[in-house]
C-alpha beads as a LAMMPS data file, in Angstrom:
LAMMPS data file: protein, C-alpha beads

140 atoms
139 bonds

1 atom types
1 bond types

-500.0 500.0 xlo xhi
-500.0 500.0 ylo yhi
-500.0 500.0 zlo zhi

Masses

1 110.0

Atoms # bond

1 1 1 -2.490 442.252 378.775
2 1 1 0.390 442.007 381.227
3 1 1 -0.254 439.627 384.168
4 1 1 -0.475 441.240 387.592
5 1 1 -0.496 439.565 390.995
6 1 1 -3.585 440.461 393.024
7 1 1 -3.059 443.044 395.784
8 1 1 -3.755 440.480 398.531
9 1 1 -1.068 438.193 397.089
10 1 1 1.400 441.064 396.964
11 1 1 0.613 441.972 400.582
12 1 1 0.902 438.428 401.938
13 1 1 4.175 437.835 400.094
14 1 1 5.546 441.126 401.467
15 1 1 4.582 440.186 405.039
16 1 1 6.271 436.796 404.629
17 1 1 9.418 438.404 403.182
18 1 1 9.515 440.998 405.979
19 1 1 9.128 438.323 408.677
20 1 1 11.582 435.879 407.100
21 1 1 14.054 437.967 405.045
22 1 1 16.627 435.155 404.745
23 1 1 14.171 432.406 403.820
24 1 1 14.605 430.008 400.905
25 1 1 12.692 431.225 397.840
26 1 1 13.458 428.294 395.544
27 1 1 9.821 427.156 395.313
28 1 1 8.268 430.646 395.320
29 1 1 6.122 431.730 392.428
30 1 1 2.875 433.287 391.318
31 1 1 2.432 433.065 387.560
32 1 1 1.689 429.697 386.028
33 1 1 4.055 427.879 383.709
34 1 1 3.075 425.953 380.556
35 1 1 1.656 423.077 382.646
36 1 1 -0.694 425.484 384.422
37 1 1 -1.916 427.048 381.180
38 1 1 -3.431 423.737 380.082
39 1 1 -5.778 423.541 383.073
40 1 1 -7.805 425.703 385.409
41 1 1 -5.458 427.312 387.915
42 1 1 -5.398 430.468 390.006
43 1 1 -1.810 430.837 388.769
44 1 1 -3.202 431.677 385.321
45 1 1 -4.097 435.316 384.634
46 1 1 -7.825 436.081 384.620
47 1 1 -8.688 436.599 380.925
48 1 1 -10.805 439.671 381.727
49 1 1 -8.189 441.677 383.648
50 1 1 -4.874 439.742 383.748
51 1 1 -4.948 439.294 387.531
52 1 1 -3.300 436.197 389.012
53 1 1 -4.887 434.992 392.259
54 1 1 -2.335 432.572 393.710
55 1 1 1.119 432.486 395.248
56 1 1 3.465 429.666 396.189
57 1 1 5.813 430.213 399.117
58 1 1 8.752 427.890 399.774
59 1 1 8.282 425.883 402.986
60 1 1 11.836 426.505 404.223
61 1 1 11.662 429.673 406.324
62 1 1 14.396 429.034 408.871
63 1 1 16.324 426.194 410.481
64 1 1 13.175 424.692 411.994
65 1 1 11.499 422.216 409.620
66 1 1 8.079 422.811 411.198
67 1 1 7.892 426.554 410.454
68 1 1 6.232 426.007 407.049
69 1 1 3.524 423.836 408.601
70 1 1 2.903 426.407 411.347
71 1 1 2.614 429.232 408.831
72 1 1 0.276 427.235 406.572
73 1 1 -1.916 426.622 409.598
74 1 1 -1.920 430.287 410.622
75 1 1 -2.875 431.336 407.089
76 1 1 -5.702 428.781 407.210
77 1 1 -6.950 430.167 410.519
78 1 1 -6.722 433.757 409.252
79 1 1 -8.824 432.775 406.233
80 1 1 -11.775 431.925 408.486
81 1 1 -12.329 435.676 408.848
82 1 1 -10.395 437.129 405.909
83 1 1 -12.505 436.577 402.801
84 1 1 -9.605 437.384 400.469
85 1 1 -8.213 433.849 400.866
86 1 1 -9.920 431.140 398.832
87 1 1 -7.925 428.069 399.912
88 1 1 -4.559 426.862 401.215
89 1 1 -2.699 423.696 400.159
90 1 1 0.327 422.241 401.920
91 1 1 1.846 418.768 402.391
92 1 1 -1.014 416.818 400.806
93 1 1 -3.743 418.739 402.644
94 1 1 -6.147 421.478 401.599
95 1 1 -8.292 423.832 403.654
96 1 1 -11.096 426.032 402.362
97 1 1 -14.499 427.338 403.338
98 1 1 -15.991 424.161 401.809
99 1 1 -14.559 422.226 404.765
100 1 1 -15.127 425.035 407.292
101 1 1 -11.370 425.647 407.057
102 1 1 -10.481 422.217 408.423
103 1 1 -7.605 420.394 406.762
104 1 1 -8.626 417.513 404.514
105 1 1 -6.717 415.244 402.168
106 1 1 -5.589 416.772 398.874
107 1 1 -5.114 414.412 395.942
108 1 1 -4.110 416.831 393.198
109 1 1 -1.213 416.351 390.808
110 1 1 1.150 418.277 393.103
111 1 1 0.995 417.514 396.845
112 1 1 2.662 420.876 397.577
113 1 1 5.322 419.299 399.782
114 1 1 7.936 421.946 398.952
115 1 1 5.778 425.050 399.181
116 1 1 2.564 426.500 400.579
117 1 1 -0.011 427.361 397.924
118 1 1 -2.410 430.209 398.736
119 1 1 -5.265 431.105 396.387
120 1 1 -7.206 434.330 396.660
121 1 1 -10.752 435.411 395.874
122 1 1 -11.674 438.344 393.634
123 1 1 -11.994 440.391 396.832
124 1 1 -8.199 440.245 397.018
125 1 1 -7.757 441.838 393.591
126 1 1 -7.705 445.365 395.043
127 1 1 -7.559 444.811 398.818
128 1 1 -3.983 445.085 400.076
129 1 1 -4.802 445.417 403.762
130 1 1 -2.530 443.782 406.339
131 1 1 -3.163 440.078 407.028
132 1 1 -3.761 439.384 410.728
133 1 1 -1.395 436.417 410.975
134 1 1 0.591 436.140 414.251
135 1 1 3.758 434.774 412.608
136 1 1 3.683 437.690 410.168
137 1 1 3.416 440.619 412.557
138 1 1 -0.228 440.656 413.634
139 1 1 -0.936 442.182 417.034
140 1 1 -3.600 439.616 417.876

Bonds

1 1 1 2
2 1 2 3
3 1 3 4
4 1 4 5
5 1 5 6
6 1 6 7
7 1 7 8
8 1 8 9
9 1 9 10
10 1 10 11
11 1 11 12
12 1 12 13
13 1 13 14
14 1 14 15
15 1 15 16
16 1 16 17
17 1 17 18
18 1 18 19
19 1 19 20
20 1 20 21
21 1 21 22
22 1 22 23
23 1 23 24
24 1 24 25
25 1 25 26
26 1 26 27
27 1 27 28
28 1 28 29
29 1 29 30
30 1 30 31
31 1 31 32
32 1 32 33
33 1 33 34
34 1 34 35
35 1 35 36
36 1 36 37
37 1 37 38
38 1 38 39
39 1 39 40
40 1 40 41
41 1 41 42
42 1 42 43
43 1 43 44
44 1 44 45
45 1 45 46
46 1 46 47
47 1 47 48
48 1 48 49
49 1 49 50
50 1 50 51
51 1 51 52
52 1 52 53
53 1 53 54
54 1 54 55
55 1 55 56
56 1 56 57
57 1 57 58
58 1 58 59
59 1 59 60
60 1 60 61
61 1 61 62
62 1 62 63
63 1 63 64
64 1 64 65
65 1 65 66
66 1 66 67
67 1 67 68
68 1 68 69
69 1 69 70
70 1 70 71
71 1 71 72
72 1 72 73
73 1 73 74
74 1 74 75
75 1 75 76
76 1 76 77
77 1 77 78
78 1 78 79
79 1 79 80
80 1 80 81
81 1 81 82
82 1 82 83
83 1 83 84
84 1 84 85
85 1 85 86
86 1 86 87
87 1 87 88
88 1 88 89
89 1 89 90
90 1 90 91
91 1 91 92
92 1 92 93
93 1 93 94
94 1 94 95
95 1 95 96
96 1 96 97
97 1 97 98
98 1 98 99
99 1 99 100
100 1 100 101
101 1 101 102
102 1 102 103
103 1 103 104
104 1 104 105
105 1 105 106
106 1 106 107
107 1 107 108
108 1 108 109
109 1 109 110
110 1 110 111
111 1 111 112
112 1 112 113
113 1 113 114
114 1 114 115
115 1 115 116
116 1 116 117
117 1 117 118
118 1 118 119
119 1 119 120
120 1 120 121
121 1 121 122
122 1 122 123
123 1 123 124
124 1 124 125
125 1 125 126
126 1 126 127
127 1 127 128
128 1 128 129
129 1 129 130
130 1 130 131
131 1 131 132
132 1 132 133
133 1 133 134
134 1 134 135
135 1 135 136
136 1 136 137
137 1 137 138
138 1 138 139
139 1 139 140
């Protein structure tokens, strides 16, 4: 079964690319490498349908070093209402519904200092609706 990025992941990546067409993509990715395959990860394809439910987006969007942190925060805030997002990790912090979408310390193997990690729920498998994120073209 060929791996396929969930529709929500495709949509969010497209919005990011449209808003920051000249951004650095060095740390971008969605499908797990050999290290990921040895552990539970949303970068690994779901065995039942081949869907991958995570993307990594390089933190370097423009000349301002804070843009990645601002975007990670806006994705976190969007996730409070958008049930397609499972959690966000960036710069040694994680936010999810478990913490009412507040940032808390993340002590995983990778601190995600070079990219923003966004994981999606199964709801995002087929839902490619526009994410209401101000930095990415939302009207609100």
